[in-house]
C-alpha positions as CSV (number, residue, x, y, z in Angstrom):
1,M,-19.9,38.6,-7.4
2,N,-20.1,35.4,-5.5
3,F,-20.8,36.7,-2.1
4,L,-22.4,33.4,-0.9
5,A,-19.5,31.4,-1.8
6,H,-17.0,33.6,-0.3
7,A,-19.1,33.9,2.9
8,W,-19.4,30.2,3.4
9,L,-15.7,29.8,3.1
10,A,-14.9,32.5,5.6
11,Q,-17.8,32.1,8.1
12,P,-15.5,30.1,10.5
13,G,-13.3,33.2,10.9
14,N,-14.0,36.4,12.9
15,D,-16.1,39.2,11.6
16,G,-13.2,41.3,10.1
17,F,-12.2,38.2,8.2
18,L,-15.5,37.5,6.8
19,Y,-16.1,41.3,5.9
20,G,-12.7,41.4,4.1
21,N,-14.0,38.3,2.1
22,L,-17.1,40.1,1.1
23,I,-15.8,43.4,0.0
24,A,-12.7,42.3,-1.7
25,D,-13.9,42.7,-5.1
26,G,-14.1,46.4,-4.5
27,V,-10.5,46.7,-3.0
28,K,-7.8,47.3,-5.6
29,G,-4.1,46.9,-5.4
30,S,-1.7,45.0,-3.1
31,D,-1.3,47.6,-0.2
32,L,-3.8,46.5,2.2
33,S,-2.3,48.8,5.0
34,A,-5.4,50.7,5.4
35,W,-7.3,47.7,6.5
36,S,-7.1,46.0,10.0
37,P,-5.1,42.7,10.1
38,S,-8.3,40.6,10.0
39,V,-9.9,42.4,7.2
40,A,-6.7,42.4,5.2
41,S,-6.3,38.7,5.6
42,G,-10.0,38.3,4.4
43,I,-9.3,40.3,1.3
44,R,-6.2,38.3,0.6
45,H,-8.1,34.9,1.3
46,H,-10.9,36.1,-1.2
47,R,-8.1,36.7,-3.8
48,R,-6.7,33.2,-3.2
49,V,-10.2,31.7,-3.6
50,D,-10.7,33.5,-6.8
51,A,-7.4,32.3,-8.3
52,W,-8.0,28.7,-7.3
53,V,-11.5,28.8,-8.6
54,D,-10.5,30.2,-12.0
55,Q,-8.0,27.5,-12.6
56,H,-10.2,24.5,-11.4
57,P,-10.9,22.1,-14.3
58,S,-15.1,22.3,-13.7
59,V,-14.7,26.2,-14.2
60,L,-12.4,25.7,-17.2
61,L,-14.8,22.9,-18.7
62,A,-17.9,25.3,-18.3
63,K,-16.0,28.3,-19.7
64,R,-15.2,26.2,-22.8
65,R,-19.0,25.4,-23.3
66,A,-19.9,29.1,-23.1
67,P,-20.6,30.7,-26.4
68,K,-17.5,31.9,-28.1
69,M,-18.6,35.5,-28.4
70,Q,-19.3,35.8,-24.9
71,R,-16.7,33.5,-23.5
72,R,-14.5,36.1,-21.8
73,Y,-17.6,37.3,-19.7
74,A,-18.5,33.6,-18.7
75,G,-16.4,33.8,-15.5
76,I,-18.3,36.7,-14.0
77,A,-21.7,34.8,-14.8
78,L,-20.4,31.5,-13.4
79,D,-19.6,33.4,-10.3
80,I,-23.2,34.4,-9.8
81,V,-24.6,31.1,-10.9
82,W,-22.3,29.3,-8.4
83,D,-24.2,31.5,-5.5
84,H,-27.4,30.2,-7.0
85,F,-26.5,26.6,-6.5
86,I,-25.1,27.5,-3.0
87,A,-28.4,29.1,-2.0
88,R,-30.5,26.2,-3.1
89,Q,-28.2,23.8,-1.6
90,H,-27.6,25.3,1.8
91,A,-31.0,26.8,2.3
92,G,-31.9,26.6,6.1
93,T,-31.2,27.6,9.5
94,E,-27.3,27.8,9.0
95,Q,-27.5,29.7,5.8
96,H,-30.0,32.0,7.2
97,A,-27.7,32.9,10.2
98,L,-24.7,33.3,7.8
99,V,-26.6,35.7,5.6
100,E,-28.1,37.7,8.5
101,R,-24.2,37.9,9.7
102,C,-23.2,39.2,6.2
103,Y,-25.9,41.8,6.1
104,R,-25.2,43.0,9.7
105,L,-21.5,43.4,8.7
106,L,-22.2,45.2,5.3
107,T,-24.5,47.5,7.2
108,A,-22.2,48.4,10.1
109,W,-19.0,48.7,8.1
110,P,-18.6,51.0,5.2
111,A,-18.0,49.4,2.0
112,P,-15.3,50.5,-0.5
113,Q,-16.2,53.1,-3.0
114,R,-16.5,50.7,-5.8
115,L,-19.2,48.8,-3.8
116,S,-21.0,51.6,-2.0
117,T,-23.8,52.0,-4.0
118,M,-24.4,48.3,-4.5
119,M,-24.1,47.1,-1.0
120,P,-27.3,48.9,0.4
121,I,-29.4,47.4,-2.9
122,L,-27.9,43.8,-2.3
123,I,-29.1,44.0,1.5
124,E,-32.5,45.9,0.8
125,Q,-33.4,43.3,-1.9
126,D,-32.1,40.4,0.0
127,W,-29.9,39.1,-3.0
128,L,-28.1,36.4,-1.1
129,R,-31.4,34.5,-0.2
130,R,-32.7,35.4,-3.6
131,Y,-30.1,33.8,-5.6
132,A,-32.0,30.5,-5.0
133,D,-34.3,31.8,-7.6
134,F,-32.7,31.0,-11.0
135,D,-34.8,33.8,-12.6
136,F,-33.4,36.2,-10.2
137,T,-30.0,35.0,-10.6
138,C,-30.1,35.3,-14.4
139,R,-31.6,39.1,-13.8
140,A,-28.3,39.7,-11.7
141,V,-26.2,38.4,-14.3
142,S,-27.9,40.8,-16.8
143,G,-27.9,43.7,-14.3
144,I,-24.1,43.3,-13.7
145,G,-23.5,43.3,-17.5
146,Q,-25.3,46.8,-17.9
147,R,-22.4,48.2,-15.7
148,L,-19.7,47.1,-18.2
149,S,-19.0,49.2,-21.2
150,G,-20.1,48.3,-24.7
151,A,-22.7,45.6,-25.3
152,N,-24.3,43.7,-22.5
153,R,-22.3,40.3,-22.8
154,L,-23.6,39.0,-19.7
155,A,-27.3,39.3,-20.7
156,E,-26.3,37.3,-23.9
157,L,-25.0,34.5,-21.7
158,V,-28.4,34.1,-20.1
159,P,-29.9,31.6,-22.7
160,W,-26.7,29.5,-22.3
161,L,-26.9,29.4,-18.6
162,R,-30.4,28.1,-18.8
163,E,-29.7,25.6,-21.6
164,D,-26.6,24.2,-19.9
165,Y,-28.3,24.4,-16.3
166,A,-27.8,20.5,-15.7
167,A,-24.3,20.5,-16.7
168,L,-23.5,23.6,-14.7
169,E,-24.9,22.0,-11.4
170,Q,-22.5,18.9,-12.0
171,D,-19.6,21.4,-12.7
172,F,-20.6,23.2,-9.3
173,S,-21.0,20.0,-7.3
174,R,-17.4,18.9,-8.3
175,L,-16.2,22.6,-7.6
176,W,-17.9,23.2,-4.5
177,S,-16.9,20.0,-2.6
178,E,-13.3,20.6,-3.5
179,C,-13.4,24.3,-2.8
180,R,-14.8,23.8,0.6
181,A,-12.1,21.0,1.7
182,E,-9.2,23.2,0.3
183,L,-10.5,26.9,1.2
184,T,-12.5,27.2,4.3
185,S,-10.7,29.3,6.6
186,H,-10.8,30.7,10.0
187,G,-8.6,33.7,8.9
188,D,-5.3,32.2,9.9
189,A,-2.4,34.0,8.5
190,R,-1.0,32.2,5.2
């Protein structure tokens, strides 16, 4: 759930576009007719970003370094870790305004059912700013792992995330500069 990354990439767009980017992980299927055009555009943009990031050489390299038994879950953990680096890198007035805008939208507009219990907690506990704290980020990774069936493979990745932190930060730097150049959007139709 890399909310900050998607928010930064969508922030030049209108509120509907930003909101669509924030809730897209909770929307299943290709029929987006229930959503306004700007929200649907945001959902499509979020999916395009996810597909692009998943194939980026830095992400593929990081996943190859993950422990073999948990590698299947590494992408989820990496998404959250990317938000950690964004929260650290962009701390300041502009990010504060963006986070407040996200919280306002997520409070005013109902989240999809799949995210409806998580969104109030995300806002109340100020996750988007707290991701700057790596210990908090690691707890978030573990917490999401509790929602998956079976053993908590995400929690099992936390020692690797800590050990590989410097390399992950380098991966992120390459990924984020290219991602922002390629995928920052005002929400124009594609």
